[in-house]
Structures are given as structure tokens and as C-alpha cells.
C-alpha positions in Angstrom: 12.4 6.4 -14.8 12.7 9.4 -12.5 12.3 8.8 -8.8 13.9 7.9 -5.6 15.2 4.2 -5.6 16.1 2.0 -2.8 17.5 -1.5 -3.0 15.4 -3.5 -0.5 12.5 -5.8 -0.5 9.3 -4.8 -2.3 5.1 -5.1 -4.2 1.7 -4.5 -6.3 -2.1 -3.7 -6.4 -6.1 -2.4 -7.3 -9.8 -1.8 -6.2 -12.8 0.0 -7.2 -13.9 3.5 -6.1 -15.8 3.5 -2.7 -17.5 6.5 -1.4 -17.9 6.8 2.4 -20.4 9.2 3.7 -19.6 11.0 7.0 -22.4 13.0 8.5 -21.8 16.0 10.6 -18.8 18.1 11.2 -16.8 15.8 13.3 -16.1 12.3 11.8 -15.6 9.3 14.2 -12.1 8.3 15.2 -10.0 6.8 12.5 -9.9 3.0 12.3 -6.7 1.4 14.0 -3.6 2.0 11.8 -1.3 -0.8 11.0 2.4 0.1 11.5 3.9 -1.8 8.7 2.8 -4.9 6.8 5.5 -7.5 7.7 2.9 -9.3 9.8 1.0 -10.2 6.7 1.7 -13.4 4.6 5.1 -12.8 2.9 5.3 -13.0 -0.8 8.5 -14.7 -1.6 9.7 -14.1 -5.2 12.4 -16.2 -6.9 14.8 -13.2 -7.5 18.0 -12.1 -5.8 17.0 -8.5 -5.0 14.3 -5.8 -5.1 14.4 -2.2 -6.0 11.6 0.2 -4.8 11.1 3.3 -6.8 8.8 6.2 -5.8 7.7 8.6 -8.6 7.7 12.2 -7.4 5.5 13.2 -10.3 2.6 10.9 -9.2 2.8 11.8 -5.5 0.6 14.3 -3.7 -0.7 14.8 -0.3 -3.0 17.8 0.5 -2.7 18.7 4.0 -3.5 17.8 6.7 -2.3 14.3 5.7 -1.0 12.2 8.7 -0.3 9.3 6.4 1.9 10.1 3.3 0.5 8.0 0.5 3.7 7.4 -1.5 5.8 6.4 1.7 3.0 4.0 2.8 2.8 2.3 -0.5 6.5 1.9 -0.7 6.7 0.5 2.8 4.0 -2.1 1.8 6.2 -3.1 -0.9 9.3 -3.5 1.2 7.4 -5.4 3.9 5.5 -7.9 1.9 7.7 -9.0 -1.1 10.7 -11.0 0.0 13.4 -11.7 -2.6 14.2 -15.3 -2.1 16.2 -16.4 -5.1 19.8 -16.2 -6.5 19.4 -14.4 -9.9 17.3 -11.6 -11.4 15.6 -8.7 -9.4 12.2 -7.3 -8.8 11.4 -3.7 -9.2 8.5 -2.2 -7.3 7.2 1.1 -8.7 4.9 3.5 -6.8 3.3 4.8 -10.0 0.7 7.1 -8.4 0.0 7.8 -4.7 -2.2 10.8 -3.9 -4.5 12.2 -1.3 -6.4 15.2 -2.7 -9.0 17.5 -1.3 -11.8 19.4 -3.0 -14.1 21.3 -0.5 -15.2 18.7 2.2 -14.3 15.7 0.0 -11.1 13.6 0.0 -10.0 11.3 -2.8 -7.2 8.7 -2.6 -5.6 7.1 -5.6 -2.9 4.3 -5.1 -1.4 2.7 -8.1 1.7 0.4 -8.2 3.3 -2.4 -10.1 6.0 -5.0 -9.7 8.3 -6.2 -12.5 10.5 -9.1 -12.8 13.7 -8.2 -14.5 16.5 -10.5 -16.0 19.7 -9.6 -17.8 19.9 -6.1 -16.5 16.5 -4.3 -17.3 14.7 -7.0 -19.4 11.2 -7.3 -18.1 9.9 -10.8 -18.2 6.8 -10.5 -16.0 4.9 -8.0 -14.1 1.7 -7.4 -11.9 -0.1 -4.2 -11.4 -3.2 -2.8 -9.6 -4.7 0.2 -7.9 -7.0 1.3 -5.1 -9.3 4.3 -5.1 -11.2 5.5 -2.1 -13.2 8.6 -1.3 -14.9 10.2 1.6 -17.3 13.2 1.9 -18.2 15.4 4.7 -14.5 15.9 5.7 -14.8 19.4 6.9 -14.6 20.8 10.4 -11.5 21.5 12.5 -8.0 20.6 11.4 -8.0 17.6 13.7 -11.3 16.3 12.2 -9.9 16.8 8.6 -6.8 14.9 9.6 -8.8 12.0 11.1 -10.8 11.9 7.9 -7.7 11.7 5.7 -6.3 9.0 8.0 -9.5 7.0 7.7 -9.7 7.0 3.9 -6.0 6.2 3.6 -6.3 3.2 5.9 -9.2 1.9 3.9 -7.4 2.5 0.7 -4.3 0.5 2.0 -6.4 -2.3 3.2 -7.9 -2.7 -0.4 -4.5 -2.2 -2.0 -3.0 -5.1 0.1 -5.7 -7.5 -0.8 -5.7 -6.6 -4.5 -1.9 -6.6 -4.6 -1.7 -10.1 -3.3 -4.3 -11.3 -5.7 -2.6 -9.8 -8.7 0.8 -11.1 -7.6 -0.4 -14.7 -7.1 -2.3 -14.5 -10.4 0.3 -12.9 -12.6 3.6 -13.8 -11.0 2.7 -17.4 -10.0 5.7 -18.8 -11.9 8.0 -16.6 -9.7 6.2 -17.1 -6.4 7.9 -19.4 -4.0 6.0 -21.5 -1.4 5.7 -19.9 2.0 5.5 -22.2 5.0 2.7 -21.1 7.2 3.6 -20.0 10.6 1.6 -19.3 13.7 0.5 -15.6 13.8 2.3 -13.4 16.3 -0.1 -11.6 18.5 0.6 -7.9 18.3 1.4 -6.0 21.4 -0.3 -2.7 21.7 1.1 -0.1 23.9 -1.5 1.9 25.9 -3.0 4.4 23.5 -0.9 3.1 20.7 -1.6 1.9 17.3 -3.4 -1.5 16.9 -3.0 -4.2 14.3 -6.1 -5.4 12.2 -6.8 -8.2 9.9 -7.3 -7.3 6.2 -10.8 -8.0 4.6 -10.8 -11.0 2.4 -12.4 -10.3 -0.9 
């Protein structure tokens, strides 16, 4: 497979299309952006390593795009899946990650899968999913268009996280190790900085 690979810790995901209407020229401020996903429940897999692969052919970000889809999905994979075994490896693949514009409409498609590999490249299990989100009325100034892109990307990543965990727990349950619950760490927000937010359940 072509792409950029990194040996770290990595993920998978899906959700239906949602169309968000935004009236007027100037959309409201984007929702708080989460810097990273390590604060969410870790998904510990019984493998020794994880490889993260981004597919350049499936990546696209029409400007202005303050959040790059491929990099964000890859970061989610590295943050959430924790290799915790002694043999085998997981390979997380960003199959498609795009933010496209057509007139005043924005569409985001995120698709990824995680594979469990033994004896080299023999795949024994996998989970996959996708998230699609769209927004209309994303015209106006460059700043307004950037805020609109950020809004739809944040919403797509929220649903990707939820669907990702669902699919991993459903399809990789034989490879999932129990995670001991810990007390959540309250995020510290710098003045004017990025805030953390809980993901919607379901």
C-alpha cells in the first residue's frame, strides 16, 4: 500500500451523512476543538506494535482548511489505540480523509480501518467505519469559510470517534484488553485557548 507509515499507536470508524444549515453570510464561531484524543477511553489491543498509514491518494483539503483531515484521523488513531501485547501488530489505515468545497457547501468524508496482523502481514481481524458530514451556507469572508470548515470537521471527528469505538469493540473484542477506569483529568484551558469537550454518546 502506498502512503506514509509511522510505527506508533493507532484506530477505526463510521456515521451517516448530516447536513447542517447555516443561515446568513457569517457562520457562528466553531465549536471548541479538542487538541488530541488521548483523554478519551484508551482502546488497548493485544498486539505488540501499531503502524499508522496515511493514503495520499485519498487525502484532500480544499482551502481554507484549518484542520487537515488526514492528519487529524491519523492522530486519533495514535492517541486512542494502545498496543498492549507481546506479539503481532495492528495497522491503522486512513483510507480516505477529505474536505471538499462546491460553491457555498462543504463536505467531509473520513474513512479508516484497523487490521490485526500476525506472522508478518497475515490479517486475522479488522474493523472499519466512516463518517460523513456536510454544511451549507459556507460563503462569506475567508475567516468565515475557515470557521465553517473547522465546524464541519469537528462534528465529523466527533462521530468518527464514537463509531470507531463501537466498531472496534464489536469486531475486535477478542483482541481488546480490559482497561481499568481512571478518574478523568480536568482539562486546563489557557485564556482564549482550545477547550475540551465530551463526545456525544450514540
